[in-house]
BAFI-3210 file (N, C-alpha, C; in Angstrom, 3 decimals, decimal comma, padded with zeros to 6 digits):
// residues 205
n [1|2|3|4|5|6|7|8|9|10|11|12|13|14|15|16|17|18|19|20|21|22|23|24|25|26|27|28|29|30|31|32|33|34|35|36|37|38|39|40|41|42|43|44|45|46|47|48|49|50|51|52|53|54|55|56|57|58|59|60|61|62|63|64|65|66|67|68|69|70|71|72|73|74|75|76|77|78|79|80|81|82|83|84|85|86|87|88|89|90|91|92|93|94|95|96|97|98|99|100|101|102|103|104|105|106|107|108|109|110|111|112|113|114|115|116|117|118|119|120|121|122|123|124|125|126|127|128|129|130|131|132|133|134|135|136|137|138|139|140|141|142|143|144|145|146|147|148|149|150|151|152|153|154|155|156|157|158|159|160|161|162|163|164|165|166|167|168|169|170|171|172|173|174|175|176|177|178|179|180|181|182|183|184|185|186|187|188|189|190|191|192|193|194|195|196|197|198|199|200|201|202|203|204|205]
n.u [017,691|016,811|016,323|013,945|010,339|008,956|006,056|005,834|005,196|006,245|006,941|006,463|009,100|010,626|010,558|011,440|013,908|015,368|014,717|016,430|016,160|014,253|012,268|011,874|010,667|008,663|007,118|007,305|004,937|003,270|002,460|001,495|-000,724|-000,498|-000,330|-000,004|-001,007|-003,570|-004,747|-005,055|-006,757|-008,793|-008,403|-009,091|-009,894|-007,275|-006,066|-007,561|-008,256|-007,853|-010,641|-012,735|-014,308|-017,307|-020,029|-021,889|-019,424|-018,749|-015,862|-013,400|-011,224|-007,776|-007,322|-005,581|-002,082|-000,790|-003,306|-004,769|-007,229|-008,455|-010,449|-012,356|-015,403|-016,359|-018,061|-018,167|-019,441|-019,490|-018,041|-017,528|-017,330|-015,973|-016,763|-013,811|-012,865|-011,898|-011,564|-013,895|-014,234|-016,587|-017,369|-019,215|-018,988|-019,669|-022,580|-021,871|-021,447|-018,543|-016,035|-013,992|-011,668|-009,070|-006,632|-006,975|-005,491|-006,205|-005,646|-004,686|-002,420|-003,038|-002,865|000,742|001,092|-000,074|001,550|004,121|004,998|002,616|002,276|002,971|000,122|000,679|001,076|-001,445|-002,113|-002,737|-000,696|001,829|005,045|007,530|011,200|013,792|015,538|015,322|015,330|012,360|012,396|011,308|007,723|006,915|004,405|001,277|-002,133|-004,737|-003,621|-002,438|-000,860|002,435|004,057|007,448|007,814|008,916|008,462|008,550|011,648|014,706|016,792|019,128|021,707|023,115|023,277|021,160|018,150|016,155|012,788|011,073|008,016|007,139|006,202|003,943|002,203|001,775|-001,041|-002,521|-004,359|-003,489|-003,602|-003,388|-001,157|000,836|002,932|004,962|007,502|010,867|010,951|012,306|012,216|012,210|012,598|012,582|010,283|010,839|011,853|011,383|011,800|008,810|007,544|004,615|004,646|003,138|-000,018|-002,588|-005,797|-007,821|-008,215]
n.v [024,421|027,060|025,320|023,995|024,367|026,713|026,737|025,068|023,564|024,486|022,214|020,038|020,425|020,487|017,414|017,420|017,747|016,740|013,515|013,067|012,340|010,608|011,789|014,279|012,920|012,689|014,844|016,142|014,472|014,493|017,736|018,219|016,290|013,738|012,044|009,048|008,491|009,672|007,820|005,563|005,155|003,693|000,613|-001,031|000,849|000,992|-001,478|-002,054|-004,050|-002,081|-000,725|-002,225|-001,112|-001,026|001,257|003,528|002,121|003,676|005,583|006,635|009,455|010,572|013,347|015,159|014,327|014,549|015,005|012,024|013,022|014,381|013,524|012,940|011,704|009,523|009,237|005,987|007,237|005,724|004,641|006,058|007,696|009,439|012,271|012,122|009,691|009,306|007,642|008,777|009,345|009,418|011,327|011,699|014,107|015,799|016,010|017,828|016,754|014,847|015,412|013,335|012,900|010,530|009,390|006,890|004,022|001,250|001,976|003,690|001,409|000,126|002,041|001,922|-000,854|-000,815|000,881|-000,766|-003,712|-006,375|-008,813|-012,400|-014,084|-016,865|-020,356|-019,850|-021,340|-020,796|-018,136|-016,667|-016,584|-014,280|-015,465|-014,765|-011,531|-008,820|-006,676|-006,050|-007,173|-008,089|-009,699|-013,081|-013,530|-013,407|-012,055|-014,018|-016,072|-019,929|-021,603|-023,241|-026,098|-025,522|-023,746|-020,241|-017,192|-015,400|-012,213|-011,407|-009,129|-009,322|-009,294|-007,589|-009,362|-011,408|-013,465|-015,906|-017,052|-020,096|-021,351|-023,075|-026,580|-027,386|-025,161|-026,157|-025,753|-023,911|-020,739|-017,258|-014,831|-012,143|-010,156|-008,246|-006,354|-004,281|-004,226|-003,599|000,117|001,776|004,697|003,632|002,463|-000,932|-002,633|-002,929|-006,240|-007,900|-011,062|-013,357|-011,278|-010,662|-012,054|-013,701|-013,839|-016,111|-018,204|-021,263|-022,685]
n.w [022,677|021,173|018,485|018,561|017,539|017,761|017,990|021,047|023,548|027,576|027,945|025,828|025,353|027,522|027,148|024,717|025,262|026,978|026,261|024,317|021,265|020,993|022,470|020,688|018,238|020,015|021,415|018,616|017,177|018,985|018,953|016,116|016,315|016,192|017,781|019,878|022,177|023,399|023,579|025,128|026,937|025,892|024,505|022,336|021,129|020,003|019,412|017,623|014,754|010,873|010,168|011,500|013,639|015,442|014,848|017,542|019,370|022,059|024,044|025,860|026,147|026,837|027,515|028,982|029,583|031,722|033,570|034,593|034,996|033,387|030,892|027,647|026,491|023,853|020,738|019,270|014,750|013,024|009,718|006,531|002,946|000,855|-001,388|-002,801|-002,516|000,010|003,341|005,734|009,173|011,325|014,838|017,928|020,229|023,149|022,341|019,691|016,349|014,676|011,758|010,875|008,116|005,718|003,581|002,150|002,300|001,721|-001,039|-002,425|-002,407|-004,366|-006,069|-006,172|-006,683|-009,780|-011,315|-011,677|-013,540|-013,114|-010,253|-010,748|-010,058|-007,489|-007,595|-009,877|-012,553|-015,220|-014,886|-016,001|-014,887|-014,560|-014,504|-014,543|-013,812|-016,281|-018,976|-021,320|-024,790|-026,906|-027,815|-028,994|-029,593|-030,017|-028,398|-028,095|-029,407|-029,963|-028,006|-028,456|-026,870|-026,381|-028,835|-029,579|-027,242|-026,224|-025,606|-024,369|-022,623|-020,551|-018,251|-020,076|-022,363|-024,647|-024,330|-025,607|-025,169|-024,997|-024,738|-022,283|-021,046|-020,431|-020,444|-022,974|-025,793|-024,480|-024,675|-025,371|-023,278|-022,232|-022,945|-020,990|-020,531|-021,656|-025,145|-025,752|-028,131|-030,306|-029,620|-026,980|-023,333|-022,783|-020,729|-017,048|-015,630|-012,792|-010,942|-010,673|-011,673|-013,694|-016,589|-019,160|-019,208|-020,004|-021,234|-021,105|-024,188]
ca.u [016,616|015,976|016,997|013,117|009,894|007,996|004,349|005,965|004,668|007,251|006,665|006,909|010,472|011,056|009,991|012,222|015,283|015,188|015,082|017,400|015,489|012,796|011,507|011,805|009,748|007,264|007,127|006,443|003,832|002,357|002,345|000,935|-001,926|-000,762|000,676|-001,841|-000,816|-004,667|-006,236|-004,647|-007,165|-009,417|-007,277|-010,712|-010,011|-005,851|-005,267|-008,741|-008,060|-008,034|-012,078|-013,516|-014,733|-018,965|-020,598|-022,066|-018,533|-017,568|-014,891|-012,821|-009,729|-006,987|-006,891|-003,353|-000,964|-000,842|-004,078|-005,395|-008,762|-009,030|-011,507|-013,431|-016,556|-016,244|-019,177|-017,856|-020,432|-018,867|-017,608|-018,472|-016,872|-015,402|-016,043|-012,283|-012,438|-011,215|-012,309|-014,522|-015,223|-017,669|-017,743|-019,798|-018,517|-020,895|-023,533|-021,291|-020,897|-017,314|-016,021|-012,383|-010,922|-008,029|-006,805|-007,949|-004,512|-005,773|-005,753|-002,917|-001,344|-003,089|-001,814|001,428|001,149|-000,436|002,453|004,519|004,976|002,121|002,771|002,237|-000,461|001,566|000,031|-002,121|-001,728|-003,117|-000,294|003,659|006,005|008,952|012,086|014,782|015,671|015,538|013,998|011,444|012,568|009,735|006,897|007,107|003,243|-000,170|-002,827|-005,447|-002,110|-002,195|000,742|002,444|005,515|009,184|008,061|009,921|007,541|009,294|012,836|014,431|017,697|019,766|023,351|023,783|022,820|019,576|018,194|014,780|012,523|010,169|006,855|006,886|005,539|002,642|001,640|001,066|-002,806|-003,031|-004,286|-002,779|-005,267|-002,572|000,939|000,906|003,941|005,370|008,861|011,828|011,462|013,599|012,234|011,757|012,819|011,228|009,633|012,540|011,568|011,900|011,200|007,948|006,559|003,382|004,890|002,179|-001,597|-003,162|-006,702|-008,056|-008,536]
ca.v [024,866|027,481|024,933|023,163|024,686|027,813|026,266|024,005|024,053|024,302|020,312|019,298|021,383|019,265|016,184|016,998|017,809|015,375|011,828|013,233|011,685|010,189|012,482|015,241|012,389|012,262|015,750|016,532|013,921|016,035|018,630|017,250|015,772|012,300|011,095|008,215|008,509|009,791|005,955|004,808|004,824|002,803|-000,754|-001,855|001,217|001,247|-002,366|-002,745|-004,622|-001,370|-000,478|-002,689|-000,531|-000,621|002,537|003,827|002,665|004,850|005,826|007,734|009,757|010,695|014,882|015,343|013,591|015,294|014,549|011,058|012,867|014,793|012,582|013,101|010,821|009,756|008,485|006,266|006,784|004,697|005,272|006,791|007,792|010,409|012,574|012,437|008,194|009,521|007,172|009,535|008,482|009,971|011,578|012,429|014,490|016,670|016,535|017,808|015,658|015,243|014,341|013,353|012,298|011,199|008,948|005,411|003,557|000,089|003,011|004,292|000,224|-000,545|002,181|001,451|-002,079|-000,583|001,613|-001,247|-004,849|-006,881|-010,085|-013,249|-014,867|-017,606|-022,118|-019,803|-022,324|-019,307|-016,673|-017,177|-015,912|-014,588|-016,542|-013,997|-010,109|-008,310|-006,066|-007,369|-006,693|-008,359|-010,948|-013,732|-014,585|-012,383|-011,892|-014,907|-017,116|-020,821|-021,817|-024,475|-026,444|-025,317|-023,012|-019,013|-016,602|-013,576|-011,952|-010,594|-009,036|-009,968|-008,745|-007,877|-010,781|-011,580|-014,517|-015,860|-017,767|-020,653|-022,087|-024,458|-028,211|-027,180|-024,420|-025,696|-025,394|-022,760|-019,568|-016,501|-013,459|-011,103|-009,977|-007,202|-006,301|-003,221|-004,235|-002,009|000,210|002,783|005,806|004,041|001,170|-002,338|-002,961|-003,929|-007,145|-009,159|-012,253|-012,936|-009,813|-011,644|-012,933|-013,881|-014,695|-017,334|-018,983|-021,856|-022,478]
ca.w [022,922|019,806|017,350|018,699|017,249|018,810|019,175|021,787|025,158|028,033|028,650|024,921|025,734|028,267|026,446|023,877|025,215|028,209|025,260|022,955|019,622|021,100|022,921|020,093|017,608|020,465|021,442|017,473|016,919|020,094|017,963|014,759|016,842|015,322|018,915|019,724|023,844|023,957|023,434|025,877|028,171|024,824|024,352|021,738|019,579|019,722|018,786|016,772|013,100|011,069|009,888|012,248|014,980|015,223|014,635|018,470|019,968|023,142|025,112|026,447|025,497|027,704|027,225|029,258|030,686|032,622|034,574|033,637|035,154|032,006|029,591|027,529|025,923|022,798|020,778|017,179|014,163|011,909|008,450|004,866|001,794|000,526|-002,754|-002,686|-002,034|001,237|004,965|006,217|010,396|012,318|016,387|018,688|021,331|023,627|021,866|018,888|015,670|014,557|010,900|010,462|006,761|006,007|002,325|001,301|002,447|-000,214|-002,810|-001,952|-002,212|-005,600|-007,123|-006,301|-007,116|-010,633|-011,481|-012,042|-013,183|-012,493|-010,322|-010,959|-009,032|-006,796|-007,709|-010,342|-014,118|-016,179|-015,075|-015,888|-013,635|-014,851|-013,189|-014,241|-013,991|-017,740|-019,793|-022,560|-025,766|-027,311|-027,958|-030,266|-029,825|-030,021|-027,811|-029,283|-030,128|-029,044|-027,392|-028,997|-026,602|-026,995|-029,307|-029,280|-026,871|-025,762|-025,796|-022,787|-022,586|-018,629|-017,891|-021,382|-023,362|-025,112|-023,710|-026,247|-023,681|-025,308|-024,181|-021,491|-021,301|-019,466|-021,285|-024,487|-026,408|-024,431|-025,326|-024,794|-022,506|-022,319|-022,722|-019,564|-020,636|-023,209|-025,291|-026,095|-029,452|-030,494|-028,666|-025,399|-023,095|-022,499|-019,576|-017,052|-015,092|-011,597|-010,818|-010,434|-012,216|-014,534|-017,870|-020,225|-018,933|-020,560|-020,741|-022,634|-025,778]
c.u [015,935|016,193|015,111|011,658|008,722|006,393|004,768|005,547|005,892|007,300|006,852|008,400|011,229|011,359|011,792|013,756|015,527|015,233|015,783|015,773|014,125|011,709|011,110|010,879|008,256|006,516|006,439|005,482|002,424|001,738|000,974|-000,280|-001,855|000,309|-000,902|-001,737|-002,638|-005,203|-006,012|-005,465|-008,645|-008,700|-007,813|-010,135|-008,147|-005,164|-006,049|-008,025|-008,498|-009,943|-013,119|-014,204|-015,912|-018,750|-021,567|-020,814|-018,365|-016,358|-014,048|-010,858|-009,326|-006,779|-005,452|-003,013|-000,616|-001,178|-004,986|-006,759|-009,114|-009,002|-012,292|-014,362|-017,205|-017,509|-018,360|-018,855|-020,807|-018,286|-017,682|-016,994|-016,881|-015,958|-014,708|-011,869|-012,045|-012,279|-012,247|-014,609|-015,910|-017,430|-018,284|-018,891|-019,375|-021,647|-022,990|-021,068|-019,323|-016,879|-014,849|-011,619|-009,658|-007,723|-006,425|-006,324|-004,183|-005,783|-005,057|-001,446|-001,640|-002,849|-000,584|001,605|000,807|000,699|003,717|003,793|004,141|002,770|002,158|001,356|000,607|000,297|-001,164|-001,426|-002,101|-001,754|001,589|004,469|007,641|009,886|013,625|014,915|016,135|014,992|013,606|011,835|011,342|009,016|007,274|005,339|002,421|-001,416|-004,187|-004,297|-002,546|-001,158|000,800|004,221|006,685|009,020|008,520|007,892|007,580|010,717|013,455|015,477|017,998|020,926|023,857|023,516|021,035|018,797|016,029|014,331|011,426|009,083|007,286|006,103|004,304|001,884|000,782|-000,168|-003,244|-003,465|-003,593|-003,748|-004,698|-001,353|000,719|001,971|004,530|007,475|009,220|011,470|012,486|013,365|012,061|011,616|011,812|011,309|010,480|011,197|011,888|011,651|010,224|006,924|005,741|004,113|004,212|001,228|-002,049|-005,068|-007,244|-008,533|-009,371]
c.v [026,299|027,094|024,654|024,485|025,672|027,298|024,947|024,308|023,701|022,051|019,607|019,851|020,628|018,253|015,986|016,328|016,551|013,826|012,449|012,568|011,569|011,088|014,028|014,341|012,719|013,765|016,652|015,834|014,949|017,174|018,864|017,190|013,462|011,122|010,274|008,031|009,307|008,785|004,715|004,090|004,429|001,894|-001,176|-001,490|000,865|000,393|-003,496|-002,945|-002,565|-002,028|-001,212|-002,173|-000,383|000,801|002,480|002,957|003,495|004,431|006,298|008,073|010,936|012,636|015,184|014,535|013,603|015,381|013,694|011,581|014,251|014,214|013,452|011,609|011,005|009,095|007,652|006,307|006,409|005,120|005,207|006,577|008,898|010,536|011,834|010,662|008,444|008,508|008,885|008,762|009,851|009,881|012,272|012,989|015,758|016,852|017,375|016,673|016,082|014,070|014,838|012,942|011,882|009,761|007,254|004,441|002,147|001,318|002,925|003,330|000,117|000,547|002,395|000,048|-002,031|000,803|000,596|-002,863|-004,980|-008,690|-011,347|-013,629|-016,895|-019,083|-021,129|-020,545|-021,237|-018,135|-017,254|-016,249|-015,406|-015,491|-014,768|-012,368|-009,758|-006,925|-006,883|-005,985|-006,840|-009,663|-011,568|-014,554|-012,747|-012,884|-013,440|-016,336|-018,355|-021,470|-022,707|-024,946|-025,849|-024,386|-021,243|-018,048|-015,426|-013,293|-011,006|-010,124|-009,331|-009,870|-008,673|-008,997|-011,177|-012,771|-015,203|-017,774|-018,381|-020,479|-023,107|-025,673|-027,391|-026,046|-024,325|-026,326|-024,570|-021,842|-018,005|-015,457|-012,388|-010,996|-008,676|-006,517|-005,096|-003,806|-003,239|-001,466|002,043|003,872|005,292|002,441|000,261|-002,286|-003,810|-004,534|-007,429|-010,001|-012,729|-012,374|-011,129|-011,621|-012,497|-014,289|-015,520|-018,003|-019,969|-022,536|-023,057]
c.w [021,661|019,072|017,567|017,824|017,952|019,358|020,479|023,067|026,315|028,603|027,713|025,594|025,713|027,981|025,241|024,279|026,392|027,676|024,553|021,768|019,775|021,533|022,070|018,772|018,567|020,682|020,107|017,062|018,053|019,504|016,989|015,375|016,325|016,691|019,508|021,252|024,287|023,879|024,164|027,119|026,999|023,666|022,649|020,854|019,199|018,770|018,019|015,469|012,247|010,091|010,498|013,287|014,778|015,800|016,404|020,170|020,940|023,948|025,128|025,755|026,809|027,345|027,253|029,882|031,722|033,851|033,713|034,601|034,300|031,040|029,472|026,280|025,158|022,019|019,198|015,890|012,939|010,667|007,282|004,297|001,481|-000,720|-003,274|-002,700|-000,522|002,618|005,802|008,143|011,333|014,198|016,445|019,907|022,403|023,171|019,787|017,547|015,002|013,316|010,506|009,132|006,352|004,087|003,086|001,761|001,217|-000,982|-003,064|-002,631|-003,388|-006,162|-007,350|-006,920|-009,251|-011,620|-012,044|-012,640|-012,796|-011,797|-010,582|-010,062|-008,783|-007,453|-008,415|-012,554|-015,112|-016,386|-015,365|-015,735|-014,450|-014,040|-013,186|-014,494|-015,434|-017,812|-021,393|-023,699|-026,378|-026,845|-028,772|-030,349|-029,217|-029,036|-029,112|-029,733|-029,098|-029,169|-028,126|-028,386|-027,122|-028,279|-029,438|-028,699|-026,010|-025,705|-024,298|-023,182|-020,720|-018,742|-019,111|-022,833|-023,244|-024,947|-024,417|-025,104|-024,607|-024,122|-023,381|-021,895|-021,025|-019,574|-023,154|-024,611|-025,486|-024,888|-024,720|-024,598|-023,355|-021,697|-022,063|-019,825|-021,409|-023,666|-025,720|-027,822|-029,473|-029,897|-026,708|-025,211|-022,797|-020,544|-018,601|-015,618|-013,849|-011,608|-010,296|-010,712|-013,382|-016,425|-019,845|-019,309|-020,202|-019,939|-022,004|-023,603|-026,108]
res [p|e|d|l|p|a|s|f|t|p|e|q|v|h|t|a|l|g|y|q|q|k|g|l|d|f|a|t|s|q|a|k|g|t|d|l|s|p|l|l|l|a|p|q|v|l|h|a|k|p|r|s|l|k|a|g|t|s|f|e|l|l|m|d|p|q|n|p|a|n|r|a|q|i|e|f|g|g|f|g|t|s|a|k|k|e|i|v|m|n|f|m|h|e|g|v|n|l|q|v|a|m|p|d|p|d|a|a|a|g|a|v|v|e|s|g|p|r|k|a|e|v|g|n|p|m|h|m|a|t|v|v|p|g|e|l|l|s|y|s|v|n|v|g|d|v|l|s|a|g|g|p|l|c|v|l|e|s|m|k|m|e|m|k|i|s|v|p|d|e|m|d|g|l|e|v|k|s|l|p|l|k|g|r|t|k|e|k|q|g|d|i|l|a|p|g|d|l|l|v|e|m|t|e|a]
***
């Protein structure tokens, strides 16, 4: 018991000790305010698609799991966006407007994607995807070049061997729109690629 947070109530201590790790996780989530048990009375909120709840929706919160009669009436006021690009949710409780802000998970996901090589769009004839993993050493073409089937496209290093990639037949006559990767320099390693990463983006010439 002495290892548990001092802020735990006797009920939370009982849960943490009686149900071991799962009990501790549940009690900890209660203490942090991340436990979703209060929403058991509002399945339309708990199981709704993200950001699909309509303004004006009313629901009840279970304030005390030990006393089901202790409930709070909440009205959802709608979504908004803060100056920091966070998601803002508005609620009304007993005539008081409450705002809750949280990071936008879609923005976070986008940041993660942007930190590495882009993925080629499956089925897009203007995207050439990497087939083998490796490091990009150099491109043999420039933006604006018109590609010729069989001509040199780029050089990769995979499994300690250099691989010269040629222009595939289906890319013949297309113009290079962008070369999204960085090759190796004396100072820095080239971009490390995985199968499916975008190697060359093209457009009609």
